[in-house]
N, C-alpha and C positions, 0 to 999 in steps of 0.2 A: 583366689580366682577373681573376686570382685574388683580388687585393685588393679589386676592385670587388664581387665576390660576397660576400666576407667582410664588407665594409662594409655591404652590404645586409642580410646576416644580422644583424649587430650593430644596425643601424638598426631592423629589424623587432622584435628582442627588446627594444630600448629602448622602442619604441612600446607593445608589449604590457605592459611593466613599468609604464610611465606610466599606462596604462589601469587596471591592477590597483591601483596606489597611489592614484589619484584615487578609485576606488571604495571602497577601504579607508578613506581619510581622510573621505570623505563619510559613510560608514556610522558611523564613530566620532563625527563631529560630530552626526549625528542621534541616536545613542545618548546622547551627553552632554547634548544640549539637550532631547530629548523622552523619553529613556529607552526608546526603541523600536528594533528592528531595522528595516531598510528594508522587509522583508516585512510586519512588523506595521503599519508606517506606511502601506504601500500598501493593506492591508486596511481600515484606518481611512479612508483617502481614498475608497476604493470605496464603503464604507457611507455616508460623508458626502456623496457626490454626490447621493443621493436621500433621505438621512436614515434609510433602512431598506432591507434587502435580505435575501436568504437565503444560506446557506452554498453551495448549489448555484450560485447566480448568481455569487458571488465565485469559486468554483472554476473555473467556465467562463471568467470574465473574466481570471483570472490564470494559467490553464493549469496548475493544480496539482490534486492530489487533494482530495476533500472532507475526508479525514482530516487533511491538512496545514492546510486552512482551519479545521477544528475546533480544532486545537492553537493556531493563531494567535489565533482568536477567544477561546479560553479565557484566554489571557494578557491580551487586551484587556479582557475581563470582570473579571478579577482587579484590573486597574488602574482600573476604573470608567470606561472610555472607551466601552464599548458594553454593551448589555444584550440578553438574549434574551427574546423574548415569543412565546407561542403565537399563531398567526394567528387572528383572529376569524372569517375566512371558511373556513378549512381547518385544523381542530385538529391535523392531522398535520404541518403546516408550522410551522416556527419562524422568526420574523423576527429579524434582528439589527439593532438600532437604535443610532444614535450618541447619546451623552450630551453634555451641555454641556461636560464635561471633555474629551471626545474632540474636539468642535468646536474648543475652545480650543487643544488640542494641534496640530491640523492648521493652524490659523491662525498659531500662534507658531513652528512648526518652521521650520528653515532650508529653503530650496528644495533639494530633493534633486537630486543630480547627474543623475538620470534625467530630471527635467523639463527641465533645461538641454539634455540630449541630444535629447529629443523635439522641443523647440522648434527647435533648430538643424537637426535632421534634416528636419523638415517644410518648412524653407525651401530645402532642396536641390531641384534639378530632378529629375524622374522618373528620368532616366538615371543621375544621380549616386546617388540612393537605391538603385536596382537594383544598381549597381556596388559600392556599399558593403556591401549585404546579401550579395552574392555573395562578396566578399572575406572578410567575417566568417565566413560559412558555410564557406568554404574553410579558414580558420584553425582553426575548430572541428574540421573533419575531420582536419587535419594533427596536431591534438593528441588525436586519438581521442576527441573529446568530442561528436560529432554525435548520438549516441544517448542522451546524458545527459538526465534529466528536469530541465528548467529553466524557470522562470517568466520572463516578460519584465521582469526586474528587474535593475538595476545594483547588484548586491550580491555579496559573496563569502561562501562558507561555506554551511552548511546552512540552508535557508529556514525551518525550524521552530525555530531556536535562540533563546535568550533574549538580550536586550540585556545588555551588561556592566554 
C-alpha cells in the first residue's frame, strides 16, 4: 500500500510538472513568434473580437484589475498593435482599437495552449467538466493558491510582465 500511495504522489507531481512545462513552452513560443506574453496576446484577442473595446470591458472579461489592463494595453500601444481613442459618444470613455499590425499578429501567432485546452474542455461531458474543475480547485487549495488573483490564462509568472 505504501508504494501505491508514493506512486500516486509521484504521478500527481509529474502531471503538475507537465502542465507547468507545457505552459512555459507555449509562452516561450508565443513570445518568440509574436513578441508578446500570453496576457498581452489575450488582450489583443479580446480587442480583436470586435475591433474596439474599453479597458473596463477587458478587465471584466479577463478577471483582472483595470490597472493591469492599462499596463498591458500600454505595451500593446508601444508596439503599434492597438491605439486609444476618445469615444465620440462619451468623451470620458476611451476606446481601445486594434490596428492592422495587431490583427496580423493575432492571425500569424501560433495557437496558444489555452485555445487547445478550451476546445478540448468544451468537448467533455458536463460531469467530466465539473469533475475536472473540482479537482483543479482542490489542487489550488492544496498549494495554498485558492485566494491568489489569477486571470483565466494558461501562463506562468506575473500577468503584467514584458515578453522576453
